[in-house]
TIKOLKOL-427734 format. One record per residue (C-alpha): residue number from 0; residue in three letters; x, z, y. Coordinates in nm, 3 decimals, padded with zeros to 5 digits. Last residue first. Layout:
N
rec seq=NUM&type=ALA&px=X&pz=Z&py=Y
...
This chain:
335
rec seq=334&type=GLY&px=14.112&pz=11.963&py=13.087
rec seq=333&type=ARG&px=14.188&pz=11.609&py=12.965
rec seq=332&type=LEU&px=14.316&pz=11.753&py=12.637
rec seq=331&type=PHE&px=14.001&pz=11.956&py=12.578
rec seq=330&type=SER&px=13.772&pz=11.660&py=12.648
rec seq=329&type=ALA&px=13.981&pz=11.440&py=12.419
rec seq=328&type=ILE&px=13.957&pz=11.695&py=12.138
rec seq=327&type=GLY&px=13.579&pz=11.723&py=12.177
rec seq=326&type=GLU&px=13.549&pz=11.344&py=12.188
rec seq=325&type=SER&px=13.751&pz=11.323&py=11.867
rec seq=324&type=ILE&px=13.529&pz=11.578&py=11.690
rec seq=323&type=GLY&px=13.212&pz=11.397&py=11.794
rec seq=322&type=ARG&px=13.351&pz=11.053&py=11.712
rec seq=321&type=ALA&px=13.469&pz=11.158&py=11.369
rec seq=320&type=ALA&px=13.128&pz=11.309&py=11.295
rec seq=319&type=LYS&px=12.953&pz=10.993&py=11.412
rec seq=318&type=GLN&px=13.181&pz=10.780&py=11.194
rec seq=317&type=ARG&px=13.109&pz=11.015&py=10.903
rec seq=316&type=TRP&px=12.739&pz=10.951&py=10.962
rec seq=315&type=ALA&px=12.780&pz=10.575&py=10.928
rec seq=314&type=GLY&px=12.998&pz=10.618&py=10.619
rec seq=313&type=SER&px=12.725&pz=10.821&py=10.452
rec seq=312&type=THR&px=12.837&pz=11.064&py=10.181
rec seq=311&type=LEU&px=12.843&pz=11.357&py=10.423
rec seq=310&type=LEU&px=12.495&pz=11.279&py=10.545
rec seq=309&type=ALA&px=12.325&pz=11.263&py=10.207
rec seq=308&type=ALA&px=12.523&pz=11.572&py=10.105
rec seq=307&type=ASP&px=12.369&pz=11.759&py=10.397
rec seq=306&type=LYS&px=12.022&pz=11.688&py=10.264
rec seq=305&type=SER&px=12.119&pz=11.763&py=09.905
rec seq=304&type=ASP&px=12.288&pz=12.095&py=09.983
rec seq=303&type=ARG&px=12.603&pz=12.146&py=09.779
rec seq=302&type=MET&px=12.826&pz=11.946&py=10.015
rec seq=301&type=ASN&px=12.752&pz=12.180&py=10.304
rec seq=300&type=GLY&px=12.851&pz=12.015&py=10.631
rec seq=299&type=CYS&px=13.122&pz=11.957&py=10.890
rec seq=298&type=GLU&px=13.331&pz=12.269&py=10.852
rec seq=297&type=ILE&px=13.563&pz=12.244&py=11.149
rec seq=296&type=PHE&px=13.896&pz=12.427&py=11.161
rec seq=295&type=VAL&px=14.068&pz=12.514&py=11.488
rec seq=294&type=LYS&px=14.415&pz=12.493&py=11.642
rec seq=293&type=PRO&px=14.589&pz=12.543&py=11.976
rec seq=292&type=VAL&px=14.965&pz=12.564&py=11.909
rec seq=291&type=THR&px=15.172&pz=12.845&py=11.751
rec seq=290&type=SER&px=14.993&pz=12.821&py=11.417
rec seq=289&type=LEU&px=15.074&pz=13.072&py=11.146
rec seq=288&type=ASN&px=14.745&pz=13.261&py=11.156
rec seq=287&type=LEU&px=14.536&pz=12.943&py=11.184
rec seq=286&type=GLY&px=14.657&pz=12.756&py=10.874
rec seq=285&type=GLY&px=14.702&pz=13.088&py=10.701
rec seq=284&type=LEU&px=14.333&pz=13.171&py=10.721
rec seq=283&type=ASP&px=14.242&pz=13.540&py=10.709
rec seq=282&type=LYS&px=14.187&pz=13.625&py=11.077
rec seq=281&type=ARG&px=13.857&pz=13.448&py=11.132
rec seq=280&type=THR&px=13.629&pz=13.376&py=11.428
rec seq=279&type=VAL&px=13.311&pz=13.173&py=11.376
rec seq=278&type=LEU&px=13.141&pz=12.926&py=11.612
rec seq=277&type=GLY&px=12.834&pz=12.707&py=11.549
rec seq=276&type=THR&px=12.640&pz=12.947&py=11.771
rec seq=275&type=GLY&px=12.343&pz=13.000&py=11.539
rec seq=274&type=GLY&px=12.461&pz=13.342&py=11.422
rec seq=273&type=GLY&px=12.793&pz=13.204&py=11.301
rec seq=272&type=VAL&px=12.707&pz=13.174&py=10.932
rec seq=271&type=TYR&px=12.395&pz=13.075&py=10.740
rec seq=270&type=ASN&px=12.194&pz=12.839&py=10.961
rec seq=269&type=SER&px=12.503&pz=12.652&py=11.070
rec seq=268&type=PRO&px=12.492&pz=12.458&py=11.396
rec seq=267&type=GLY&px=12.271&pz=12.156&py=11.460
rec seq=266&type=ASN&px=12.294&pz=11.788&py=11.382
rec seq=265&type=GLY&px=12.237&pz=11.507&py=11.629
rec seq=264&type=THR&px=12.569&pz=11.361&py=11.517
rec seq=263&type=ALA&px=12.741&pz=11.271&py=11.844
rec seq=262&type=ARG&px=12.574&pz=11.528&py=12.067
rec seq=261&type=VAL&px=12.609&pz=11.817&py=11.824
rec seq=260&type=PHE&px=12.972&pz=11.729&py=11.752
rec seq=259&type=ASN&px=13.042&pz=11.707&py=12.126
rec seq=258&type=GLY&px=12.930&pz=12.064&py=12.185
rec seq=257&type=ALA&px=13.113&pz=12.203&py=11.883
rec seq=256&type=ILE&px=13.435&pz=12.016&py=11.965
rec seq=255&type=ARG&px=13.434&pz=12.148&py=12.321
rec seq=254&type=GLU&px=13.375&pz=12.502&py=12.203
rec seq=253&type=GLY&px=13.651&pz=12.476&py=11.944
rec seq=252&type=LEU&px=13.910&pz=12.351&py=12.192
rec seq=251&type=GLU&px=13.819&pz=12.625&py=12.439
rec seq=250&type=ARG&px=13.842&pz=12.882&py=12.160
rec seq=249&type=SER&px=14.182&pz=12.744&py=12.061
rec seq=248&type=PRO&px=14.299&pz=12.776&py=12.422
rec seq=247&type=GLU&px=14.193&pz=13.145&py=12.419
rec seq=246&type=VAL&px=14.336&pz=13.247&py=12.081
rec seq=245&type=ILE&px=14.661&pz=13.052&py=12.113
rec seq=244&type=ALA&px=14.892&pz=13.306&py=12.278
rec seq=243&type=ARG&px=14.775&pz=13.595&py=12.061
rec seq=242&type=THR&px=14.812&pz=13.407&py=11.734
rec seq=241&type=ASP&px=15.120&pz=13.587&py=11.604
rec seq=240&type=ALA&px=15.181&pz=13.549&py=11.232
rec seq=239&type=ALA&px=15.523&pz=13.581&py=11.069
rec seq=238&type=GLY&px=15.473&pz=13.952&py=11.006
rec seq=237&type=SER&px=15.159&pz=14.071&py=11.182
rec seq=236&type=ASN&px=15.016&pz=13.995&py=11.522
rec seq=235&type=VAL&px=14.670&pz=13.845&py=11.477
rec seq=234&type=PRO&px=14.406&pz=13.778&py=11.742
rec seq=233&type=GLY&px=14.130&pz=13.569&py=11.584
rec seq=232&type=PRO&px=14.166&pz=13.200&py=11.518
rec seq=231&type=LEU&px=13.851&pz=12.988&py=11.559
rec seq=230&type=ILE&px=13.640&pz=12.830&py=11.285
rec seq=229&type=VAL&px=13.395&pz=12.561&py=11.397
rec seq=228&type=HIS&px=13.057&pz=12.549&py=11.229
rec seq=227&type=PHE&px=12.834&pz=12.275&py=11.099
rec seq=226&type=GLY&px=12.475&pz=12.306&py=10.971
rec seq=225&type=ARG&px=12.306&pz=12.373&py=10.638
rec seq=224&type=ASN&px=12.248&pz=12.638&py=10.377
rec seq=223&type=GLY&px=11.937&pz=12.531&py=10.187
rec seq=222&type=THR&px=12.125&pz=12.493&py=09.859
rec seq=221&type=GLY&px=12.417&pz=12.734&py=09.839
rec seq=220&type=SER&px=12.765&pz=12.689&py=09.987
rec seq=219&type=GLY&px=13.029&pz=12.430&py=09.906
rec seq=218&type=ASP&px=13.158&pz=12.352&py=10.254
rec seq=217&type=ALA&px=13.324&pz=12.055&py=10.423
rec seq=216&type=HIS&px=13.667&pz=12.054&py=10.588
rec seq=215&type=ILE&px=13.877&pz=11.899&py=10.865
rec seq=214&type=SER&px=14.165&pz=12.092&py=11.023
rec seq=213&type=VAL&px=14.210&pz=12.023&py=11.393
rec seq=212&type=VAL&px=14.537&pz=12.057&py=11.584
rec seq=211&type=ALA&px=14.570&pz=12.020&py=11.962
rec seq=210&type=ASP&px=14.856&pz=11.969&py=12.210
rec seq=209&type=ALA&px=15.088&pz=11.937&py=11.916
rec seq=208&type=LYS&px=15.446&pz=12.057&py=11.948
rec seq=207&type=ALA&px=15.510&pz=11.834&py=11.642
rec seq=206&type=LYS&px=15.701&pz=12.122&py=11.482
rec seq=205&type=ASN&px=15.407&pz=12.356&py=11.536
rec seq=204&type=GLY&px=15.154&pz=12.113&py=11.391
rec seq=203&type=ILE&px=15.367&pz=12.053&py=11.083
rec seq=202&type=ARG&px=15.443&pz=12.426&py=11.056
rec seq=201&type=ALA&px=15.074&pz=12.507&py=11.017
rec seq=200&type=ARG&px=15.035&pz=12.260&py=10.731
rec seq=199&type=GLU&px=15.350&pz=12.406&py=10.579
rec seq=198&type=ASP&px=15.191&pz=12.751&py=10.567
rec seq=197&type=ILE&px=14.876&pz=12.611&py=10.408
rec seq=196&type=CYS&px=15.069&pz=12.437&py=10.135
rec seq=195&type=PRO&px=15.111&pz=12.062&py=10.165
rec seq=194&type=GLY&px=14.968&pz=11.999&py=09.917
rec seq=193&type=PHE&px=14.983&pz=11.777&py=09.612
rec seq=192&type=PRO&px=15.135&pz=11.453&py=09.478
rec seq=191&type=ARG&px=15.223&pz=11.312&py=09.820
rec seq=190&type=ASP&px=15.090&pz=11.017&py=10.022
rec seq=189&type=ASP&px=14.720&pz=11.104&py=10.009
rec seq=188&type=ASP&px=14.750&pz=11.100&py=10.389
rec seq=187&type=GLN&px=14.885&pz=11.449&py=10.453
rec seq=186&type=THR&px=14.946&pz=11.662&py=10.763
rec seq=185&type=LEU&px=14.824&pz=11.368&py=10.971
rec seq=184&type=LYS&px=14.990&pz=11.275&py=11.299
rec seq=183&type=VAL&px=14.832&pz=11.118&py=11.608
rec seq=182&type=THR&px=15.001&pz=11.010&py=11.931
rec seq=181&type=ALA&px=14.724&pz=10.970&py=12.184
rec seq=180&type=GLY&px=14.664&pz=10.652&py=12.384
rec seq=179&type=GLN&px=14.284&pz=10.642&py=12.390
rec seq=178&type=ALA&px=14.271&pz=10.389&py=12.104
rec seq=177&type=GLU&px=14.501&pz=10.627&py=11.916
rec seq=176&type=LEU&px=14.228&pz=10.891&py=11.937
rec seq=175&type=LEU&px=13.956&pz=10.670&py=11.790
rec seq=174&type=ALA&px=14.175&pz=10.526&py=11.513
rec seq=173&type=ARG&px=14.304&pz=10.870&py=11.415
rec seq=172&type=MET&px=13.951&pz=11.010&py=11.411
rec seq=171&type=ARG&px=13.837&pz=10.745&py=11.164
rec seq=170&type=HIS&px=14.135&pz=10.814&py=10.938
rec seq=169&type=ALA&px=14.069&pz=11.189&py=10.955
rec seq=168&type=VAL&px=13.702&pz=11.139&py=10.868
rec seq=167&type=ASP&px=13.804&pz=10.945&py=10.557
rec seq=166&type=LEU&px=14.061&pz=11.209&py=10.465
rec seq=165&type=THR&px=13.803&pz=11.484&py=10.498
rec seq=164&type=PHE&px=13.536&pz=11.317&py=10.287
rec seq=163&type=LYS&px=13.761&pz=11.210&py=10.002
rec seq=162&type=ALA&px=13.911&pz=11.558&py=09.979
rec seq=161&type=GLU&px=13.566&pz=11.715&py=09.991
rec seq=160&type=SER&px=13.486&pz=11.517&py=09.680
rec seq=159&type=PHE&px=13.188&pz=11.298&py=09.606
rec seq=158&type=GLY&px=13.095&pz=11.417&py=09.255
rec seq=157&type=ASP&px=12.717&pz=11.379&py=09.247
rec seq=156&type=ASN&px=12.665&pz=11.751&py=09.305
rec seq=155&type=THR&px=12.872&pz=11.712&py=09.619
rec seq=154&type=SER&px=13.232&pz=11.828&py=09.610
rec seq=153&type=THR&px=13.458&pz=12.131&py=09.665
rec seq=152&type=GLY&px=13.819&pz=12.200&py=09.756
rec seq=151&type=THR&px=14.118&pz=12.171&py=09.527
rec seq=150&type=THR&px=14.302&pz=12.470&py=09.668
rec seq=149&type=ASP&px=14.622&pz=12.534&py=09.863
rec seq=148&type=CYS&px=14.938&pz=12.747&py=09.857
rec seq=147&type=GLU&px=14.736&pz=13.049&py=09.739
rec seq=146&type=LYS&px=14.737&pz=13.346&py=09.971
rec seq=145&type=SER&px=14.966&pz=13.629&py=10.077
rec seq=144&type=ASN&px=14.897&pz=13.892&py=10.342
rec seq=143&type=THR&px=14.863&pz=13.933&py=10.719
rec seq=142&type=GLY&px=15.148&pz=13.694&py=10.801
rec seq=141&type=ILE&px=15.028&pz=13.399&py=10.592
rec seq=140&type=ASP&px=15.292&pz=13.432&py=10.318
rec seq=139&type=VAL&px=15.259&pz=13.189&py=10.029
rec seq=138&type=GLN&px=15.139&pz=13.248&py=09.673
rec seq=137&type=ARG&px=15.166&pz=12.967&py=09.419
rec seq=136&type=ASN&px=14.822&pz=12.856&py=09.303
rec seq=135&type=ILE&px=14.885&pz=12.508&py=09.446
rec seq=134&type=GLU&px=15.192&pz=12.454&py=09.228
rec seq=133&type=ALA&px=15.038&pz=12.581&py=08.906
rec seq=132&type=THR&px=14.718&pz=12.383&py=08.963
rec seq=131&type=HIS&px=14.896&pz=12.051&py=09.012
rec seq=130&type=ARG&px=14.655&pz=11.783&py=08.883
rec seq=129&type=PHE&px=14.367&pz=11.932&py=09.083
rec seq=128&type=ASN&px=14.577&pz=11.906&py=09.398
rec seq=127&type=GLY&px=14.592&pz=11.526&py=09.387
rec seq=126&type=PRO&px=14.314&pz=11.473&py=09.639
rec seq=125&type=ASN&px=14.507&pz=11.688&py=09.891
rec seq=124&type=HIS&px=14.291&pz=11.953&py=10.053
rec seq=123&type=GLY&px=14.199&pz=11.975&py=10.420
rec seq=122&type=PRO&px=14.262&pz=11.663&py=10.624
rec seq=121&type=ASP&px=14.481&pz=11.825&py=10.895
rec seq=120&type=ILE&px=14.478&pz=11.614&py=11.211
rec seq=119&type=VAL&px=14.767&pz=11.667&py=11.452
rec seq=118&type=VAL&px=14.717&pz=11.547&py=11.809
rec seq=117&type=VAL&px=15.003&pz=11.475&py=12.050
rec seq=116&type=LYS&px=14.932&pz=11.386&py=12.413
rec seq=115&type=GLY&px=15.162&pz=11.151&py=12.606
rec seq=114&type=LYS&px=14.891&pz=10.890&py=12.658
rec seq=113&type=LEU&px=14.552&pz=11.057&py=12.627
rec seq=112&type=PRO&px=14.383&pz=10.870&py=12.913
rec seq=111&type=GLY&px=14.505&pz=10.535&py=12.785
rec seq=110&type=THR&px=14.816&pz=10.336&py=12.714
rec seq=109&type=GLY&px=14.974&pz=10.281&py=12.378
rec seq=108&type=ALA&px=15.098&pz=10.537&py=12.130
rec seq=107&type=PRO&px=15.345&pz=10.419&py=11.870
rec seq=106&type=ALA&px=15.164&pz=10.403&py=11.533
rec seq=105&type=SER&px=15.051&pz=10.736&py=11.402
rec seq=104&type=ALA&px=15.247&pz=10.971&py=11.185
rec seq=103&type=SER&px=15.189&pz=11.089&py=10.829
rec seq=102&type=PRO&px=15.361&pz=11.420&py=10.779
rec seq=101&type=SER&px=15.693&pz=11.407&py=10.593
rec seq=100&type=SER&px=15.678&pz=11.463&py=10.221
rec seq=99&type=SER&px=15.758&pz=11.721&py=09.958
rec seq=98&type=GLY&px=15.540&pz=11.738&py=09.648
rec seq=97&type=SER&px=15.844&pz=11.763&py=09.422
rec seq=96&type=ALA&px=15.770&pz=11.429&py=09.259
rec seq=95&type=SER&px=15.778&pz=11.264&py=09.597
rec seq=94&type=GLY&px=15.515&pz=11.121&py=09.825
rec seq=93&type=SER&px=15.559&pz=10.829&py=10.062
rec seq=92&type=ALA&px=15.562&pz=10.886&py=10.434
rec seq=91&type=SER&px=15.320&pz=10.737&py=10.682
rec seq=90&type=GLY&px=15.470&pz=10.630&py=11.015
rec seq=89&type=PRO&px=15.339&pz=10.276&py=11.005
rec seq=88&type=SER&px=14.981&pz=10.392&py=10.965
rec seq=87&type=THR&px=14.820&pz=10.415&py=10.626
rec seq=86&type=SER&px=14.597&pz=10.152&py=10.473
rec seq=85&type=PRO&px=14.262&pz=10.301&py=10.388
rec seq=84&type=LYS&px=14.252&pz=10.521&py=10.076
rec seq=83&type=LYS&px=13.957&pz=10.451&py=09.863
rec seq=82&type=GLY&px=13.830&pz=10.789&py=09.759
rec seq=81&type=ASP&px=13.927&pz=10.959&py=10.084
rec seq=80&type=SER&px=14.050&pz=11.309&py=10.061
rec seq=79&type=GLU&px=13.924&pz=11.661&py=10.032
rec seq=78&type=ASP&px=13.788&pz=11.721&py=09.687
rec seq=77&type=PRO&px=13.997&pz=11.642&py=09.386
rec seq=76&type=GLY&px=13.871&pz=11.652&py=09.028
rec seq=75&type=ASP&px=13.552&pz=11.471&py=08.939
rec seq=74&type=PRO&px=13.325&pz=11.772&py=08.910
rec seq=73&type=PRO&px=13.487&pz=11.928&py=09.215
rec seq=72&type=SER&px=13.697&pz=12.241&py=09.176
rec seq=71&type=ALA&px=13.567&pz=12.523&py=09.388
rec seq=70&type=ASP&px=13.772&pz=12.762&py=09.597
rec seq=69&type=ALA&px=13.805&pz=12.639&py=09.949
rec seq=68&type=SER&px=13.502&pz=12.420&py=09.979
rec seq=67&type=SER&px=13.281&pz=12.684&py=09.822
rec seq=66&type=PRO&px=13.137&pz=12.639&py=09.474
rec seq=65&type=ALA&px=13.272&pz=12.954&py=09.305
rec seq=64&type=PRO&px=13.441&pz=12.883&py=08.972
rec seq=63&type=SER&px=13.779&pz=13.009&py=09.094
rec seq=62&type=SER&px=14.082&pz=12.824&py=08.958
rec seq=61&type=ALA&px=14.183&pz=12.674&py=09.290
rec seq=60&type=SER&px=14.190&pz=13.022&py=09.438
rec seq=59&type=ALA&px=14.106&pz=13.035&py=09.803
rec seq=58&type=SER&px=14.233&pz=12.866&py=10.118
rec seq=57&type=ALA&px=14.051&pz=12.661&py=10.375
rec seq=56&type=GLY&px=13.703&pz=12.560&py=10.291
rec seq=55&type=ALA&px=13.476&pz=12.732&py=10.535
rec seq=54&type=SER&px=13.178&pz=12.510&py=10.534
rec seq=53&type=THR&px=12.901&pz=12.390&py=10.753
rec seq=52&type=SER&px=12.615&pz=12.153&py=10.732
rec seq=51&type=ALA&px=12.517&pz=11.841&py=10.921
rec seq=50&type=ASP&px=12.145&pz=11.817&py=10.962
rec seq=49&type=GLY&px=11.891&pz=11.578&py=10.819
rec seq=48&type=GLY&px=11.844&pz=11.204&py=10.859
rec seq=47&type=ASP&px=12.092&pz=10.921&py=10.809
rec seq=46&type=ASP&px=12.120&pz=10.781&py=11.157
rec seq=45&type=GLY&px=12.052&pz=11.114&py=11.320
rec seq=44&type=SER&px=11.750&pz=11.324&py=11.232
rec seq=43&type=GLY&px=11.505&pz=11.324&py=11.518
rec seq=42&type=GLY&px=11.167&pz=11.486&py=11.462
rec seq=41&type=VAL&px=11.062&pz=11.560&py=11.818
rec seq=40&type=ALA&px=11.155&pz=11.927&py=11.783
rec seq=39&type=ALA&px=11.490&pz=11.844&py=11.625
rec seq=38&type=TYR&px=11.600&pz=11.646&py=11.931
rec seq=37&type=VAL&px=11.479&pz=11.918&py=12.164
rec seq=36&type=ALA&px=11.679&pz=12.175&py=11.967
rec seq=35&type=TRP&px=11.981&pz=11.944&py=11.953
rec seq=34&type=GLY&px=11.976&pz=11.898&py=12.329
rec seq=33&type=LEU&px=11.959&pz=12.274&py=12.368
rec seq=32&type=LEU&px=12.259&pz=12.301&py=12.137
rec seq=31&type=ALA&px=12.454&pz=12.055&py=12.350
rec seq=30&type=GLY&px=12.366&pz=12.232&py=12.669
rec seq=29&type=PRO&px=12.453&pz=12.571&py=12.524
rec seq=28&type=VAL&px=12.789&pz=12.434&py=12.400
rec seq=27&type=LEU&px=12.902&pz=12.263&py=12.720
rec seq=26&type=ALA&px=12.754&pz=12.454&py=13.012
rec seq=25&type=ALA&px=12.969&pz=12.764&py=12.987
rec seq=24&type=LEU&px=13.270&pz=12.550&py=12.907
rec seq=23&type=ALA&px=13.237&pz=12.338&py=13.221
rec seq=22&type=VAL&px=13.154&pz=12.628&py=13.448
rec seq=21&type=THR&px=13.442&pz=12.840&py=13.323
rec seq=20&type=LEU&px=13.687&pz=12.551&py=13.352
rec seq=19&type=PRO&px=13.638&pz=12.562&py=13.728
rec seq=18&type=GLY&px=13.787&pz=12.912&py=13.756
rec seq=17&type=ARG&px=13.748&pz=13.232&py=13.560
rec seq=16&type=ARG&px=13.618&pz=13.248&py=13.210
rec seq=15&type=PHE&px=13.282&pz=13.372&py=13.092
rec seq=14&type=ARG&px=13.274&pz=13.575&py=12.777
rec seq=13&type=ARG&px=13.033&pz=13.501&py=12.496
rec seq=12&type=SER&px=12.970&pz=13.780&py=12.252
rec seq=11&type=PRO&px=13.203&pz=13.765&py=11.957
rec seq=10&type=PRO&px=13.128&pz=13.538&py=11.662
rec seq=9&type=PRO&px=13.118&pz=13.746&py=11.345
rec seq=8&type=ASP&px=13.461&pz=13.850&py=11.222
rec seq=7&type=PHE&px=13.587&pz=13.795&py=10.872
rec seq=6&type=ASP&px=13.913&pz=13.972&py=10.794
rec seq=5&type=PRO&px=13.764&pz=14.275&py=10.622
rec seq=4&type=GLY&px=13.532&pz=14.069&py=10.404
rec seq=3&type=THR&px=13.249&pz=13.823&py=10.425
rec seq=2&type=TYR&px=13.233&pz=13.447&py=10.461
rec seq=1&type=SER&px=13.361&pz=13.384&py=10.111
rec seq=0&type=MET&px=13.528&pz=13.053&py=10.046
């Protein structure tokens, strides 16, 4: 996915909020990034070495040859799901020939600090998308304009797909959040032939009245481009899209995820987008434009960079990534 264009906004200058939350948020990301800087200075590299990279793989043409997470087809087909699919939770729905399916739900929530909270995890692209190019190239309305239903995503040079990565991280996050009492739903669990489309992904979170929604991705940028970034919704009020009520809470969610991701993984923010903040605001992503609940995307690493690829293909590192994102969500939900 391109990071330039009329709907791409560089991260705005930081604004301090009023009240106790101001202090917490003001300290969160800078503190985490300072910790990363010290960590990097002494030669730390996480369990697997290197940095996590970023990506903006949300919605672009599945037929495009560009290598980004949103518009590149992986060498082995799909890109954003788990290769070996772990057993699904009791609420998982089976796919249908039409591509229609209910979102995968968590087991009944137990007790814990997140009891009563609903989290929707959106594991990027369906691993079956590459078999359904006509369906995923269908245009859908995202408020500001029309975009493809979905894309195949990207992959590492060795063929580990974004789809496999994102679904694996989603499963790990689900286990961590359910252990804290949250009710967790997935937009897809490799339980349908393709999709859902980006507009349906947004509706799943809206219908669930989710307290937080996070879309998991990995990038397909150039070699040497490394580091994570969190994509925040910009203010949009056009057609079916109206993000004005969710811009601020989504920013708080994104800031908390960014800070905890640094601490959990030891990896720093993107060196090629976001100006070193790890935060990017966009107005061209249907999954954000059509959301009525707090929602962000996180691009965990660049699959086309060998150092990042070594992290993204490591189960141990993916557990760290899942923990960092989950801890950011939990921090946001606890207030």
